[in-house]
N, C-alpha and C positions, 0 to 999 in steps of 0.2 A: 579809548582815549579818556573817558570820564573816570574809570577806576584808577588810572595812573594819576590823573590830576588830583583826585581825592586823596590818594596816598601821599602825594607831594605836599598837599595842604596840611595833612596831619603832621608830616615831618617838619613843617615850618613853624609849628608852635613850640616854644621853648619849654620842654617837659619839666625842667628843674623849677621853673617859675610858676607853673600852673598845675593845679590839682583838680582832678575830676570830682565835682560835687554831686552829680547825678545824671542819669540818663532816662529819657522817657520816649517811648514809641508812640507817636501821635497819629491819629486817623484824620484823613482829609475831610471826613464827614463831621467831625467835631470842630469846636472853635475855642475850647478852653481846656487847659491841662495844668498840672502842677508837679513839682519835684519837691519832696520833703528832704531837707538837708539835716538840720538838727545841730545841737551844740557839740556833739561828738566829733564833728569835722573841724572845729576850731573857729578862729576869727579870720576874716578876709578884708582886704582893702579894695579889691576890684574883681570884676567877673568878665567872662567872654562866653559867647554861645556859638555852638557849631550845629549845623543842620546837614544831615546826610540822607540820601534816599529819595529826595524830592525837593521841589520848590515850594516855598510858602512865605507869606508876609506875616511878620509878628508885629502887631500894631499896639500892643500894650504888654507891659511887664510890671509885676508888683512883687516886691520882696517883703517878707515879714522877718524882722530881726528877732534875736533872742529875747529882747525886752518887750516884744509885742508891737513895737512901732513898725509902721509900714512905709514904704518908699517906692515911687515909680519913676524910673529915669525917663526923661523926655526923649524918647527914641522910637523910631519905627524902622524896622529892619526888613529888607527884601532879601531873603535867602535863596540861593541857587544851590543845587546839589553840591555838597562839600564845602560850602562857604562859611565864613566866620563873621560874627559881629565885630564892631570896633571894641576896644577895651572900655568897659563901663566902670568908672570910678565910683565907689560907694561913698556916701557922705560921712564925714567925721573920721575918727580913728578906726582901726580894725574892728569889724563887727561880726558877730555870730549871725549866720543866716539860718533861719528856721525853715522857711518855705519860699519857693520861687514859683509864682503863677504867671502864665503867659496866655495871651489871647492871640489867635492867628487865623488865617484863612489861606486857602489854596485855590487856584483856578480849576484844579482837578476835583472831582467829586468822589473819586475812588483812590485808594492807595494809602500808603503810610510814609512817614519820614521818622527819622530818629533825631531827637534834640538832646544834645549833651551840653551841660553847663560846667564851666571851669572857674575856679577861684584862685586869686593870687593873694598870698599873705602879706 
C-alpha cells in the first residue's frame, strides 16, 4: 500500500511547475545535511521538500542565496514516508539558491531516507 501511495504523491506534483534542485540520502544517525544547488540551476521563487524511505522531523532549514545572504523559513515539518512540505515562498524576487542546509531527527536510530528539494521559477 505504501509504495502505491508514494507513487500517487509523486504524480500529484505538477511537473511543469517544479524543478528538481537536488537529492540527498540522509542517515537517521546524523542530524545535519546539505544540498548544493548553485547558479547553474537559475533563479527560483519557491521551494518544496519531499521525503521518501522513512519518517523524519525537519526542524531547521537554511538557504544560502547566490549573493551569500542566508534565510531560514519559520517552519518545522513532520515528514512521513512519501510526504511533501507545504510550498515555501522565498523572500523577494526570484533568487539563485547556492545551498540548502537542513537539520532533522528521526525516532529511528538506523536507516536512511531520501530528501528531494524542488524549486519553482
